[in-house]
Phi, psi and omega in degrees: 000142182266132177281138176248136180270147176291122183298334179285322180283307178063191179254148179303317183285336179295321178296319179293319180294319179296320180295315181291325177296318178296317179297321178296318179295317179296320179298316180294320180294320178295318179298316179295319180296317179295319178297319179296316180294321178296319179296319178296318180295319178296320180295319179294318181295321178290326182288332181293329181283341183248139177294142180279128183288338183276343181281143175244135181251000000 
């Protein structure tokens, strides 16, 4: 017969693995967000030097 673990109790190491997996996901999301923000900032900085074609003066 196969023993089943209570999902609420779990294994000590399972919690640690879950925590590190969550941290890895958060780290990757933060890195992607920072890259996106840097790209947006570069685009804005580049756009300031050139006149916008949609504006009418």
